[in-house]
Structure formats: structure tokens, C-alpha cells
C-alpha positions in Angstrom: -33.0 -110.9 28.2 -35.5 -110.8 31.1 -32.7 -110.4 33.6 -31.1 -107.7 31.5 -34.3 -105.8 31.4 -34.7 -105.9 35.1 -31.1 -104.6 35.4 -31.8 -101.6 33.1 -35.0 -100.8 35.1 -33.3 -100.9 38.4 -30.4 -98.8 37.1 -32.7 -96.2 35.7 -34.6 -95.9 38.9 -31.4 -95.4 40.9 -30.2 -92.7 38.5 -33.5 -90.8 38.7 -33.4 -90.8 42.5 -29.8 -89.7 42.5 -30.6 -86.8 40.2 -33.5 -85.7 42.4 -31.3 -85.8 45.5 -28.6 -83.8 43.8 -31.0 -81.1 42.7 -32.1 -80.6 46.3 -35.7 -81.9 45.8 -37.0 -83.8 48.8 -38.6 -87.1 47.9 -40.2 -89.0 50.8 -38.4 -92.3 51.4 -35.7 -91.4 48.8 -32.8 -92.3 51.1 -34.3 -95.6 51.9 -34.9 -96.3 48.2 -31.2 -95.6 47.5 -30.1 -97.9 50.2 -32.2 -100.7 48.8 -31.2 -100.0 45.2 -27.4 -100.1 45.8 -27.1 -103.9 46.4 -29.6 -104.5 43.6 -27.4 -102.4 41.1 -24.3 -104.3 42.2 -26.0 -107.6 41.6 -27.2 -106.4 38.3 -23.7 -105.4 37.2 -22.4 -108.8 38.1 -25.2 -110.5 36.2 -24.6 -108.2 33.1 -20.9 -109.1 33.1 -21.5 -112.8 33.5 -24.5 -113.2 31.1 -23.6 -110.6 28.4 -20.1 -109.0 28.4 -18.0 -112.1 29.0 -19.9 -114.3 26.4 -19.7 -111.5 23.8 -15.9 -111.0 24.3 -15.3 -114.8 24.0 -17.4 -114.9 20.8 -15.5 -112.0 19.2 -12.1 -113.6 20.0 -13.3 -117.0 18.5 -14.6 -115.4 15.3 -11.4 -113.4 14.9 -9.3 -116.5 15.0 -11.7 -118.2 12.5 -11.4 -115.3 10.1 -7.6 -115.2 10.3 -7.4 -119.0 9.6 -9.8 -118.6 6.6 -7.7 -115.9 5.1 -4.5 -118.0 5.5 -6.1 -120.9 3.7 -7.3 -118.5 1.0 -3.9 -116.9 0.4 -1.1 -119.2 1.7 2.3 -117.4 2.2 4.8 -118.0 -0.5 7.6 -120.4 0.3 10.9 -118.7 1.0 13.3 -119.1 -1.8 16.8 -120.3 -1.0 19.4 -117.6 -0.6 21.3 -117.0 -3.8 25.0 -117.3 -3.9 26.8 -113.9 -4.2 27.5 -112.9 -7.8 31.1 -112.1 -8.6 31.6 -108.5 -9.6 34.2 -107.6 -12.1 36.9 -105.3 -11.0 36.0 -101.7 -12.0 38.6 -100.0 -14.0 39.2 -96.3 -13.3 37.2 -94.2 -15.7 39.1 -92.5 -18.4 38.5 -88.8 -18.8 37.0 -87.9 -22.2 39.1 -85.8 -24.5 38.8 -82.2 -23.7 37.2 -80.1 -26.4 38.1 -76.5 -26.8 35.5 -74.4 -28.5 36.8 -71.8 -30.9 35.4 -68.3 -30.4 32.4 -67.6 -32.5 33.1 -65.2 -35.4 32.1 -61.6 -34.8 28.6 -60.6 -35.9 30.0 -57.6 -37.9 33.3 -57.7 -39.8 36.2 -56.1 -38.1 37.2 -52.6 -39.2 40.2 -52.7 -41.4 43.3 -51.4 -39.8 41.9 -51.8 -36.3 44.4 -53.1 -33.7 44.1 -56.7 -32.7 44.4 -56.1 -29.0 41.1 -55.4 -27.4 40.9 -52.6 -24.8 37.9 -52.1 -22.5 36.0 -49.0 -23.5 35.1 -46.5 -20.9 31.4 -46.6 -19.8 29.0 -44.4 -21.8 27.3 -41.6 -19.9 23.9 -42.9 -21.2 23.2 -46.5 -22.2 21.6 -47.2 -25.5 18.7 -49.5 -25.9 19.3 -53.1 -27.0 18.3 -53.3 -30.6 16.3 -56.2 -32.0 17.8 -58.2 -34.9 18.2 -55.7 -37.7 15.9 -55.9 -40.7 17.3 -55.4 -44.2 18.3 -51.8 -44.8 15.5 -49.8 -46.4 16.3 -48.1 -49.7 17.6 -44.6 -49.4 14.6 -42.3 -49.4 14.6 -38.7 -50.7 12.3 -35.9 -49.6 9.3 -35.1 -51.8 10.1 -32.5 -54.4 9.0 -29.0 -53.4 7.8 -26.2 -55.7 8.8 -23.2 -53.4 11.8 -24.2 -51.3 12.7 -21.7 -48.5 15.4 -19.0 -48.9 18.8 -20.3 -47.6 19.1 -17.1 -45.5 15.9 -18.1 -43.7 17.3 -21.5 -43.0 20.3 -20.0 -41.3 18.0 -17.8 -39.2 15.9 -20.9 -38.2 19.1 -22.7 -37.2 20.2 -19.9 -35.0 16.7 -19.5 -33.4 16.6 -23.3 -32.7 19.9 -23.1 -30.8 18.6 -20.2 -28.7 15.4 -22.1 -27.9 17.2 -25.0 -26.2 18.4 -25.2 -22.6 21.8 -26.8 -21.9 20.1 -30.0 -20.6 17.8 -30.3 -23.7 20.7 -29.7 -26.1 23.0 -32.2 -24.4 20.5 -35.1 -24.0 18.8 -35.2 -27.4 20.4 -35.9 -30.8 17.7 -35.0 -33.3 15.6 -31.8 -33.1 12.4 -31.1 -35.0 11.3 -27.5 -35.1 7.7 -26.9 -36.3 6.3 -23.4 -37.0 2.5 -23.5 -36.5 2.2 -19.8 -37.6 -0.3 -19.0 -40.4 2.0 -16.5 -42.1 5.7 -15.6 -42.4 8.7 -17.2 -44.1 9.0 -20.0 -41.5 5.2 -20.7 -41.3 3.8 -24.2 -41.6 7.2 -25.9 -42.0 9.2 -28.5 -40.1 13.0 -28.2 -39.9 15.0 -31.3 -39.0 18.3 -30.7 -37.2 20.9 -33.4 -36.4 23.5 -32.9 -33.7 27.0 -33.6 -34.9 29.9 -35.1 -33.1 31.4 -31.6 -32.8 28.2 -30.5 -31.0 27.0 -28.3 -33.8 23.6 -28.6 -35.4 23.2 -29.6 -39.0 20.0 -29.1 -40.9 19.0 -32.4 -42.7 15.6 -31.5 -44.1 12.9 -28.9 -44.1 9.3 -30.0 -45.0 6.0 -28.2 -45.6 3.4 -29.2 -43.0 -0.1 -28.6 -41.9 -0.8 -28.0 -38.2 -4.2 -27.5 -36.6 -6.9 -25.3 -38.0 -7.2 -23.6 -34.5 -11.0 -23.3 -34.8 -13.6 -25.8 -33.5 -14.6 -28.1 -36.3 -17.5 -30.7 -36.5 -16.2 -34.2 -36.3 -17.7 -37.3 -38.1 -20.6 -37.4 -35.6 -21.3 -33.7 -35.9 -19.9 -32.8 -32.4 -17.6 -29.8 -32.4 -14.0 -30.8 -31.7 -11.0 -28.7 -31.0 -8.3 -28.5 -33.7 -5.5 -26.7 -31.8 -1.8 -27.7 -32.1 -0.4 -26.8 -28.6 3.0 -25.2 -28.7 5.8 -26.6 -26.6 8.5 -29.3 -26.3 7.6 -32.9 -26.8 9.1 -36.4 -27.0 8.0 -39.3 -29.1 6.2 -42.2 -27.5 8.2 -45.5 -28.2 5.0 -47.5 -27.6 3.0 -45.6 -30.2 4.9 -45.6 -33.4 2.7 -47.0 -36.2 3.4 -47.4 -39.9 -0.4 -47.7 -40.4 -2.9 -46.1 -38.0 -6.5 -45.0 -38.3 -8.0 -42.2 -36.2 -11.4 -43.3 -34.7 -12.2 -39.8 -33.6 -11.8 -38.3 -37.0 -12.2 -41.5 -39.1 -9.1 -40.8 -41.1 -5.9 -42.7 -41.9 -2.7 -41.6 -40.2 0.2 -43.3 -42.0 3.6 -43.3 -40.3 2.1 -42.0 -37.1 4.6 -40.9 -34.4 2.6 -40.0 -31.3 3.9 -37.6 -28.6 4.5 -38.7 -25.0 2.3 -36.0 -23.4 -0.2 -36.6 -20.7 -2.7 -33.9 -19.9 -5.2 -34.0 -17.0 -4.5 -37.7 -16.5 -5.1 -38.6 -20.2 -2.6 -39.5 -22.9 -3.1 -37.1 -25.7 -3.5 -38.0 -29.4 -1.1 -35.4 -30.7 1.2 -36.9 -33.4 3.3 -36.4 -36.5 2.0 -38.4 -39.5 1.5 -38.4 -43.2 -1.3 -36.6 -45.0 -3.6 -38.6 -47.3 -5.9 -37.8 -50.3 -6.9 -34.2 -50.8 -5.1 -33.2 -47.6 -1.7 -33.5 -49.3 -2.5 -30.4 -51.5 -3.2 -28.4 -48.3 0.3 -28.8 -46.9 1.8 -25.3 -46.1 -1.4 -24.1 -44.4 -3.3 -24.8 -41.3 -5.6 -27.7 -42.2 -5.3 -30.5 -39.6 -7.3 -31.5 -36.6 -4.3 -30.7 -34.4 -1.6 -33.1 -35.5 1.5 -32.2 -37.6 0.9 -33.5 -41.2 3.6 -34.2 -43.7 3.8 -35.4 -47.3 3.5 -39.2 -46.9 7.0 -39.6 -48.6 8.5 -37.2 -46.0 6.6 -38.9 -43.2 8.0 -42.3 -44.2 11.6 -40.9 -44.5 11.4 -39.3 -41.0 9.7 -42.4 -39.5 12.5 -44.7 -40.8 15.3 -42.3 -39.8 14.0 -42.0 -36.2 13.2 -45.7 -35.8 16.5 -46.8 -37.1 19.0 -44.4 -35.7 17.6 -42.6 -32.6 16.6 -45.3 -30.1 18.1 -44.7 -26.7 17.7 -43.4 -23.2 16.0 -40.0 -23.3 15.3 -37.6 -20.4 11.8 -37.5 -19.0 9.8 -34.3 -18.8 8.7 -33.1 -15.4 5.3 -34.3 -14.2 2.8 -32.5 -12.0 1.0 -35.1 -9.9 -1.5 -32.6 -8.6 -2.8 -31.9 -12.1 -1.7 -35.2 -13.7 -0.1 -33.2 -16.5 3.3 -33.6 -18.1 5.4 -30.5 -18.7 5.6 -29.3 -22.3 7.6 -26.1 -21.5 11.0 -27.8 -21.5 11.3 -28.7 -17.8 12.9 -32.1 -17.2 12.5 -34.5 -14.3 15.2 -34.7 -11.7 15.5 -36.9 -8.6 16.1 -35.5 -5.1 19.8 -35.4 -5.7 19.3 -33.3 -8.8 20.1 -36.0 -11.3 18.1 -36.2 -14.6 15.7 -39.1 -14.9 15.8 -41.2 -18.1 13.5 -43.7 -19.8 13.8 -45.9 -22.9 12.6 -44.1 -26.0 13.9 -41.9 -28.8 16.5 -39.2 -28.5 14.3 -36.9 -30.5 13.0 -33.5 -29.3 10.0 -31.8 -31.0 9.6 -28.1 -30.6 6.4 -26.5 -31.8 6.1 -22.7 -31.8 3.7 -20.1 -33.2 6.5 -18.1 -34.9 6.5 -17.4 -38.6 10.0 -15.8 -38.6 8.8 -12.3 -39.5 9.9 -10.7 -36.2 6.4 -10.4 -35.0 5.7 -11.6 -31.5 2.8 -14.0 -32.0 0.5 -15.1 -29.2 1.2 -18.6 -28.0 -2.1 -20.4 -28.5 
């Protein structure tokens, strides 16, 4: 250890002198000191190798051998088992193919029409695809409209039918199958009524029903919180929202039930509106035939149920989309439909039902559209 200390001291001195010379600092007698230190450093390295490095290496090798021998004694290697004789393998017979099963075609989901030809012929593609229907629930019982005390004059129904045809563009007429005409007028033979028209295979319109309704009061009315709310029923053309058809619904804004609610697909200023057709409840049933709602179109609950089931059951399909103004974030309600750049109509899954609301009582008086 003493020799090793002297070696370290000499080496450190030599390094210090070398650093000083390299930095350009003049140390008196530095060159002489370096000349004297070089032989001393060489001798020190030899002494270090002889006294420390070599003995350490020899000791490490010896201990490594001892450790390996100890591990062998602790876990002796298993004796090699004699090689087993090869096992005879039976000759493999060629596999026989299993009998081929032929599945019979599943029976048709619906019974075939009597008298239909057995040969199947591919039908031409439909111009507009229908929606895939969910498994059908049991058919609801046939519903009848609520009895009415004062039904409209048949001559007026003919006038309404003619007026409805004149109010439809060619695109609207061709791409919807059920038409609901609502008069929001407060007087006249057509006022506060809904007329339901079904398009026939011949292309003609057939009136299915006409119901008394209540549209908006058209005056600001205090809501449940006391805040004044608008109660207007805006005139125009509307579609029904397939994602907002509810047998039971409750209006949080007015705190009133809305059975058989059928909301319109109408976005205004970036917001989906709450305009809908639904059943009246309580004392509101007696107000049918006059303006009495908060803006929706109210029906007798029996008529609302009849209309809800008719639409939900028979009129699902691809319907044209109304034009949309991106600048105002408002959907058209004046009958303009959406087209692509090539001029083709744009369709979306929904109901092939068109609602037309108008402030026209049928008394040949031009009413203001408000």
C-alpha cells in the first residue's frame, strides 16, 4: 500500500505539471521536473502491474473456478438416458370424406301469394330505396277517428283537395306519399283543421281523414316561470323527424304532456325547433277547432294515435331533404329541396310525409302569412 501511495502521488504531480505546461503557464524548473518524473511514472506503472493488477486477476480467476465447481456439486447434471428405439407407426389410411349435407332452403318469411308464378324473376331496381324495417310487432287494432259534432261540408273537402294539389311542386308531389294540410286560420270553413291525403298508385290524391286541430295562439303568453313565450305556428312545408317520434313526451318548457308527439325536422338559426304534431290532453281537448296551443298542432288524442301509428307503420323510407342555408344555419320551410352540384335531389332516411301549414281559412280572403 505504501508503494501504491507513492505511485499515486508521483502520477498526480506529473499530471499537474503537464496541465500547467499545456495551458501556457511558465513554471520555473517545470521541464526538469517532467524529465525526472517520467522514469518514476514508468517504474510506478510496472510496480502497480506487479503488485496489484496481476495478483487481482489471478485471484478473480481462481474464485471463478471455485464458484463453478461448487455449483456443479450442488446441482449435478442428469445422466443421459439411453436412446429409445423408434416406435412403429401404423400405416395411415386415406381419410374418408364425410357425407355431404345439402341444406334445404329456409321457408319464406311470408306466405307466397296464391297464383304467383314459381319462376323467380329479378325485379328492376326501385328509384328510391326503402328503409330496412325492424321485426314487425303485432298489428295494432284498427283505429277510427274520434267522432265529430260538426263535420265539414263535402264541397269544401273537394276545394281543399284541389288547393293542396296546386300548392305542391312537381318534386314535392313525386317524392312524398302522405300529405298533411293544416289551416292555422282563425276563421273560415277550412280553419283549424288538418286534412290527410294519401297518394294513390295512379298518382291521384285521396283524402283519408280530416281532423279538428288547435294551432298556436299567435300572441305572447306567460310560461310556467312567468316569462313571456311566443306561441306562433309558423306556416310552411315540413318533414317529420325520425329520431323524435314519441308515444309519450313531456314539454319541459310548458310543463305539459304531449302524447304521440311527432316533431318536425326544422332547424332555425342553428337550433332544432320544438314544433310538433301531438295529442291534446285535459281541458285542451275541448278547445280543438280554435287557436289554443303554444305553437304545436294539437289533435284529439285518438286522432293523434291513429295518425302516429299510420305514419310509423306505413311511411318509413328515403325522403328528400330540404335546402339548408349555412350562413344563417336555417333549414328552408318554403318547399325548396336540397340538390347536389349535378342537380340531383338529396335524400335521407325518414318518413315520406309532408306537412303543409298555411294561414288560409278557405274563404277566398288572402290572409297575411304570420
